N, C-alpha and C positions, 0 to 999 in steps of 0.2 A: 400728299404734298409734303407733310411733315417729314417723312422719311427721306424725301429728296433733299430737303434743306439740310437735314442732319448729315446726310452723306456728302453733299457738296462742301459743307463747312469743315467736315472732318478731313478733307483733302488738304485744307489749309492749317490743320492742327488746331482747330477751334471746335470745342465741344458745346453744342447747343441742345443736346438731348434732354436736358433737364426742363426745358421750357414747355409750356402748354401749347397744344396744337393751334388753338384759336389765336393766341398771342403771336406765335411764329407766323401764322398766315397773315395777320394784320401788319406785322412788321415787314413782311415780304411785299405786300401790296404798296406800302408807303415807299419802299425803296424803288419799286418798279415805276411808281409815279414820279419820284424825285429825279431819277435818271432818264425819264421819258423813254423807257423801253417799250417796244411794240407789244410785248406779251410777257407773261410770267415765264413761259418756257424759254423764250429767247434770253430773258434776264438770267435764269438759272444756268444756262449754257455759258453765258458771259461771266457770271460769278465764279464758275468752276475754274476759269483760267485767269482770273483777275484778283490778285492778292490785295491790292489797295481797296477794291470794293468789298472784299471779304472783311477787311479790317473795319471799314465803315459800317457794314451790315452788323457785325458783331457789336460794335460800339452802340448802335441804335437799340440794342436789346437791354442796355444798362439804363434803366429808368430811375432817375434820381430826383423826381419832382416831389415837392412837398409844399405845405402852407402852414402858417401859424394858425393854431386852433382849428385845424382841419377836423371834420366830423363834429359839428357843434354839439350834438346831443351827448356824445361821449364826454366832451369837456365840461358840459353842464353837470353831468353825473359825477365826474371827477371832483369838481369844485364843491358841489353841494352834499355829496354822499360818500364817495369812495375815499378820497384823501382825508376828510375829517374823521371817518371811521378808522382808517389805518393809523392816524396820528393818535387817536384816543386809545387804541390798543397797544401802541408802542411802549408806553410806560408799564402797562400791566404785564406784557410779555417778557420784559427784561431785555428786549432788543435795543441796541444803542442808536440806531438810525434807520430811516426808511431807505430801502434799496430798490431802485427803479432801473429797469433796462429798456432803453429805446432801441429796438432792433430794426435796422434799415432806416437810420435817422436822416439819410440824404444830407442836405445842406444845413441841418441843425434846427429847423423851425420847430420840430416836434419836441425835442428835449428842452429847448428854450421856453416853449409854451408851458410845459410841465413845471419848470423852475419858477416861472412867473406865478402860476397858481399857488405853489407852495410858499413863495415869498408873500403873496397877498394874504394867505391864511395866517402866516406868522405875524404879519402886521395887525390883522384883526384880533388875534389872540393876545397880542402884546408879549409874545415870547418866541424865541428862535425855535425853528423846527430842524432837527438834525436829519439831513438827507444826503444821499449821493445818487447821482444819475449816471449810469453807464450807457453811453451812446455809441452805437457801432454801425458800420456800413462796410460793404465790400469794395466800395470805390474810394481810392485815395484822393481823387480829385474832389469828390463831394465832401469828404471829411476835412480837407484843407479849407474849403469854404465854410464849413461848420465851425472849425476852430477860429477862423477869422471873426465870425459873428458880425459881418458887415452886410447890410441888406439895402437894396434900392427901395425907394418910396412905395412903388407898386407892390412890393413883397410884403409890406407890413400893414396892408389895408384891412386885414382881419383883426388887427390889434387896436383896442379902443384907445382914445387919445390919452386917457389917464395913465394907462400902462406904457404907452410910448414915452410919456414924460418921465415915468418912474424908472423904466428899465432900458431905455435907449438914450444915446446922445447923438445929436445931429452933427454930421461932418460933411459939409457941402451938400450934395444931393443924396447922401446915404445916411443910414441909421446904424449905429454901432451898439451891440448888446453890452450890458453892464459887465465889466470884467470881474467884478467882485462875485457876482452870481455865477458867471461862466466858470470860475475856478472850482465850483462844486460839481462840474460835469466832466467826466472822463471820456474823451473821444478816442476811439481806437478802431483799427481795421479788423474786421472779423467776418469770416465766411459762414453764413448761416447754413450752408449746405454741407459743411464739414461733418461727416458722420462720427468723428473721433472725439468730439467735444460737446459738452452740454451747454456751456455758456462761455462768454468771452473771457479770456485769461485775466483781463483787468478786474473782472467781477469775482475772481478767485474761486468761490464755491457756490455761485448762484444764490439760491435762497432769496429770490426777489419778492418784494411785496407787490410789485406791479410790473408787468411786462406789456409794453406797447409795441405791437407789430402790425402796422396798418398799410393797406393798399400795396401788398407785396405778394400775398399767397396766390392770387389769381394769375400771376405770370408763369407759374410752374405747373408741371404735370402732377398727377395724383400722388405718385410715390414720393415726390419731393415735398409736396405739401404735408404729407404725413410725417416725413422726417423732421420738418421744421416745427410742426405742432407738437410732436413728441418731445423735441428738445425744449420747447417753451414750457411744456407741462412739467418736465423733470426739473426745470430751473426755478419753478415757482415755490414760494414758501407754502406751508400748509393752508393758510388762509389768504393767499395772494390772488390778485386779479389779473386777468388777461384781457386786453382790449385790442380789437382789430378793426378794419374798415367795415362800414355797414354793408358794402357790396360783397364782403367775404363772410358774412354771418352764417350763411347756409353752408359754406365750405367747412367751417368749424363744427357746426352742428352735425353734419354728415360724417365727419371724421371720428367723432366720439371722444371721450376722455375729458370733456368739459360740459358744464351746465350753465345755461343762460341765467344771469342775475336779474336783468331788467329786459324782458323779451323784445321790446321794440329796438333796443340798442345792441350793439355787438360787444357786450361786456360779459365776461365769463369768469367762473372759478373752476378749478380742476375737480374732477370726480375723484374720490378717494381711491387709494390703491386697492 
């Protein structure tokens, strides 16, 4: 079935060969149900001659969903172990700032969650923490939403009341993220599947202390997963951390090149060259 989808979409000039077979199949089933097609076969025949539906199907593959403080275990480890450790090492190493890459940042909840943790740590220490977060996504629409930093009430349900009061301002029925902290996050369009670059151009030379790439790998086929993971590995500093979604932990373990730091969580460090 995967080959049929790839072939049909290629007629419309749309390349879906990078996606995992299971993901493509589920996406196909959703479109079949949405348009109330009698069968998959009839839908594929219709899709082959219907450019508007091809555009809609292609758009359905662009998953830009995220949440604040998604994957609670990872964020607990970040707050209590990983970020304090990186901050303590910062002065000893001679590095001037923490460099963090949020890859596939969707509408910004992930990089904003990381910024909140760092600001909380700075308050607890009584001293500013120099950091820069590079947040990238392939979707210009998602990045536009991230840059706005405006969220509906239902979207901030994972944020505790104290942090809402500290880092958001209420505007009608929406919450707006603190522009002072937002200024420390660089948002840019970047294609993780680009084989000719190791890290986003805004990050210049990579060397990230932390790369967060969560709930993205399982959408792609094996070769593409390996490309992404190799890119992340090369972009990490010597003692940097890589965090992915808990559902993707096995994918990273099987790919090699990383070692688990806290086995129950999807937190890794790269294996030496």
